[in-house]
C-alpha positions in Angstrom: 41.5 -10.2 42.0 44.8 -12.0 41.3 45.0 -10.8 37.7 44.3 -7.1 38.9 47.0 -7.4 41.6 49.4 -8.8 39.0 48.8 -5.9 36.7 49.3 -3.5 39.7 52.7 -5.0 40.4 53.7 -4.6 36.7 52.5 -1.0 36.5 53.4 0.4 40.0 56.1 -2.1 41.2 56.6 -1.8 45.0 55.0 1.7 45.3 52.3 1.5 48.0 53.3 -2.1 48.5 50.5 -2.9 50.9 48.0 -2.5 48.1 49.3 -5.8 46.7 47.9 -7.6 49.8 44.6 -9.3 49.0 43.2 -8.1 52.3 43.7 -4.5 51.2 41.9 -5.2 47.9 39.0 -6.9 49.7 38.6 -4.1 52.2 38.9 -1.3 49.6 36.8 -2.6 46.8 34.3 -5.0 48.5 33.6 -3.7 51.9 33.1 0.1 51.6 30.0 1.4 53.5 28.5 3.0 50.4 28.6 -0.3 48.5 31.0 -2.4 46.4 33.3 -0.5 44.0 32.6 -0.2 40.4 35.5 -2.1 38.7 36.3 -2.0 34.9 38.9 -4.3 33.3 40.2 -4.9 29.8 41.4 -8.3 28.9 43.5 -9.8 26.2 42.7 -13.5 26.3 43.1 -14.6 29.9 45.3 -11.6 30.8 44.1 -8.4 32.4 45.8 -5.6 30.6 43.7 -2.5 31.8 42.0 -1.6 35.1 40.1 1.4 36.5 37.7 1.6 39.5 35.3 3.9 41.3 34.9 3.7 45.1 31.3 4.8 46.0 30.8 7.4 48.7 28.2 9.8 50.2 29.0 13.5 49.9 27.4 16.5 51.5 26.6 19.2 48.9 25.2 22.3 50.6 23.7 20.1 53.3 22.2 17.6 51.0 23.4 14.0 50.9 24.6 13.2 47.3 26.1 10.0 45.9 29.5 10.3 44.3 32.7 8.3 43.6 36.4 8.4 44.0 38.2 7.1 40.9 41.4 5.0 41.7 43.9 2.7 40.2 44.0 3.6 36.5 46.4 1.0 35.1 47.3 -0.1 31.6 50.0 -2.8 30.9 53.1 -1.2 29.4 52.8 -3.5 26.4 49.3 -2.1 25.5 49.8 1.7 25.9 49.0 4.2 23.2 46.1 2.1 21.9 43.3 4.2 23.4 42.7 1.9 26.3 43.0 4.7 28.9 40.4 6.8 27.1 38.0 3.9 26.5 38.1 2.9 30.2 37.6 6.5 31.2 34.6 7.0 29.0 33.1 3.7 30.1 33.6 4.6 33.7 31.8 7.9 33.3 28.7 6.1 31.9 28.7 3.4 34.6 29.0 6.0 37.4 26.0 7.8 36.1 24.0 4.6 35.5 24.6 3.7 39.2 23.0 6.9 40.3 26.1 8.9 41.2 26.0 12.6 40.5 29.8 13.1 40.1 33.2 11.5 40.4 36.4 12.8 42.0 40.1 12.1 41.5 43.5 13.1 42.8 45.7 12.4 39.8 49.5 12.7 40.1 50.9 11.8 36.7 50.8 14.4 34.0 49.6 11.8 31.5 46.6 11.0 33.6 45.7 14.6 34.1 45.8 15.4 30.4 43.9 12.2 29.7 41.2 13.1 32.1 40.8 16.5 30.7 40.4 15.0 27.2 37.4 13.2 28.3 35.7 16.0 30.2 37.2 16.1 33.7 37.8 19.6 35.2 40.5 20.8 37.5 38.9 22.2 40.6 41.7 23.2 43.1 45.4 22.5 43.8 46.2 20.8 47.1 49.4 22.1 48.5 51.2 20.0 51.2 51.9 22.0 54.4 54.7 20.7 56.6 55.6 21.5 60.2 59.3 20.9 60.8 59.9 18.6 63.8 63.6 17.6 63.6 65.6 20.3 61.8 68.8 18.3 62.0 67.1 15.3 60.3 65.8 17.6 57.5 69.2 19.2 56.9 71.0 15.9 57.0 68.6 14.6 54.3 70.4 17.0 51.9 73.9 17.3 53.4 74.5 13.7 54.2 77.0 14.7 56.8 75.8 14.5 60.4 78.0 17.3 62.0 76.9 19.8 59.3 73.3 18.6 59.5 73.3 19.3 63.3 74.8 22.7 62.8 72.5 23.8 59.9 69.6 22.3 61.6 70.2 24.2 64.8 70.5 27.5 62.9 67.3 26.7 61.0 65.4 26.0 64.2 66.5 29.4 65.6 65.4 31.2 62.5 62.1 29.4 62.3 61.3 30.1 66.0 62.1 33.8 65.4 59.7 33.9 62.4 56.9 31.9 63.9 56.8 32.0 67.7 55.0 35.3 67.8 52.4 34.1 65.1 51.5 30.9 66.8 48.1 30.9 68.4 47.9 29.2 71.8 44.2 28.7 71.9 42.7 25.5 73.2 41.0 27.2 76.2 39.0 24.6 78.1 39.8 21.9 75.5 40.7 18.4 76.5 42.4 15.9 74.1 42.0 12.2 74.4 43.0 9.2 72.3 40.1 7.2 70.7 40.2 3.4 70.2 36.6 3.0 69.1 33.8 5.3 68.2 31.1 5.9 70.8 27.8 7.8 70.8 29.6 11.1 71.5 31.7 10.6 68.3 28.5 9.9 66.4 26.8 13.1 67.7 29.8 15.1 66.5 29.9 13.6 63.1 26.2 14.5 62.7 26.9 18.1 63.5 30.1 18.3 61.3 28.8 16.3 58.2 27.9 19.6 56.5 30.4 22.0 58.1 31.7 23.1 54.8 29.8 23.5 51.5 31.0 20.3 49.8 32.7 17.4 51.6 32.7 13.7 51.9 30.4 12.6 54.7 32.3 11.3 57.6 29.6 9.3 59.4 30.3 6.6 61.9 30.2 3.7 59.4 32.6 5.5 57.1 35.1 6.5 59.8 35.0 3.0 61.3 35.7 1.4 57.9 38.3 3.9 56.7 40.4 4.1 59.8 39.5 1.4 62.4 39.0 -1.6 60.2 41.9 -1.1 57.8 43.7 -4.4 57.4 47.3 -3.0 56.7 47.5 0.6 57.9 47.5 1.9 61.5 45.9 5.3 62.3 46.0 7.2 65.5 42.8 9.1 66.4 42.5 11.9 69.0 39.4 13.9 69.8 38.9 17.3 71.4 36.1 17.9 74.0 34.9 20.8 76.0 32.7 20.3 79.0 32.1 16.8 77.9 31.0 17.7 74.4 33.1 16.5 71.4 34.4 19.4 69.4 36.7 17.8 66.8 39.1 15.1 65.8 42.5 14.6 64.2 43.6 11.4 62.5 47.4 10.7 62.2 49.6 8.2 60.5 53.4 7.7 60.2 54.6 7.6 56.5 57.4 8.5 54.2 56.5 11.9 52.8 58.6 13.6 50.1 61.6 11.4 51.1 61.3 12.3 54.8 60.5 10.1 57.8 57.1 11.9 58.6 53.8 11.8 60.2 50.7 13.2 58.4 47.4 14.6 59.4 45.2 12.3 57.4 42.0 14.0 58.4 41.1 17.0 60.6 37.7 18.4 61.5 36.7 20.9 64.3 33.7 22.9 65.2 35.8 25.9 66.5 39.2 27.5 66.4 40.1 26.4 70.0 39.5 22.8 69.2 41.4 23.0 65.9 44.4 24.6 67.6 44.5 22.0 70.4 44.2 19.2 67.9 47.0 20.4 65.7 49.1 21.0 68.8 48.5 17.3 69.7 49.5 16.3 66.3 52.8 18.1 66.7 53.3 16.5 70.1 52.6 13.1 68.6 55.2 13.7 65.8 57.8 14.7 68.3 57.3 11.7 70.4 57.6 9.5 67.3 60.9 11.1 66.3 59.8 12.0 62.8 61.3 14.9 60.8 58.0 16.5 59.6 54.3 16.7 60.1 52.4 17.1 56.9 48.9 18.1 55.9 47.2 18.4 52.5 44.4 20.9 52.2 43.1 23.3 49.5 44.8 26.7 49.7 41.3 28.3 49.5 40.1 26.6 52.8 40.2 28.3 56.2 42.4 25.5 57.6 45.2 26.4 55.2 45.4 29.9 56.6 45.0 28.7 60.2 47.8 26.1 60.0 50.1 28.6 58.3 49.7 30.8 61.3 50.5 27.8 63.5 53.9 27.5 61.8 53.2 25.1 58.9 55.2 25.9 55.8 54.2 25.3 52.2 56.3 22.6 50.7 57.0 22.3 46.9 54.7 19.3 46.7 51.2 20.0 45.4 48.5 17.5 44.4 45.5 18.2 42.1 41.8 17.7 42.8 39.6 17.0 39.7 35.9 16.4 39.3 33.7 15.0 36.5 30.1 16.2 37.1 27.0 14.6 35.6 24.9 17.6 36.6 24.8 21.3 35.7 26.1 22.4 39.1 28.7 24.9 38.9 29.3 24.7 42.6 30.9 21.3 42.2 33.7 23.2 40.3 34.0 26.0 42.8 37.6 25.8 44.3 36.3 27.5 47.5 33.4 25.1 48.0 35.4 21.9 48.7 37.0 20.5 51.8 39.3 17.6 51.0 42.2 15.9 52.8 44.3 12.9 52.4 41.6 11.0 54.2 39.4 11.5 51.1 42.1 9.7 48.9 43.3 6.2 49.0 46.9 7.3 49.1 47.4 7.6 52.9 
């Protein structure tokens, strides 16, 4: 572990600093509910100079539970680049994932070099993931660029007026009969909901009780806020929030969002906005495929498309074209290890 964390510091510096914490490493790679991660390293003597890993997870593919992985932390020491280490690790990982009985692997690469390297060994682009943002503090957003508070307040005020004129009539109130409550631990009602929602969309990571508990309630370094929506005592959805720095702004993000109907979804998003306002952040962000219904629903709720877009890629070991269908997948930040 120490050699891997040392390589991480060399490659990524202070980016996602909490990933340098041994507790984070233990939680992420050793304690996942689907089993320990598959870890691949390249050594030169007693020095680790390359690293790649696959986190194992259960997915729902058209209602069937299927094993897959999330590829993370591709790292090559700067002194050893352009020697084919990236490609060798990538090809080895593909074989190991299949040998362990996984049907496919997923990734959310950011760097252009990683994307082109993945394509070279057979990965496919599936769908872009735009980041939607809901402006909370217009003055804070304006001041981020103007760096002069009086102008920031003025421009921010004008922007808020224009925004309200554009979106106030488009926002859907909804939420009829929906109650929202904060969740500190998962109960039987939460488990029943997760069972209903596990195959709500054609392809998605299974969010069962063990996964949600591990991912959000047992995280050693990150704090998440969970709210659920109920109607007549029945759970209808949940939203998971976290405060982060997003595209240079003090922000909150919707890490995960899942609802059985539009009223529950609307009420949960409204709660996310209220939480963001109470925390004094500038923006509320959400990452979702443009092809997914949530993209259109949140745009109607006043979310704007930002210039930031991520990419979702898949390497499939099976001849299943649906795995490459951009309209089939529902993925959020909660499916990554970024937030």
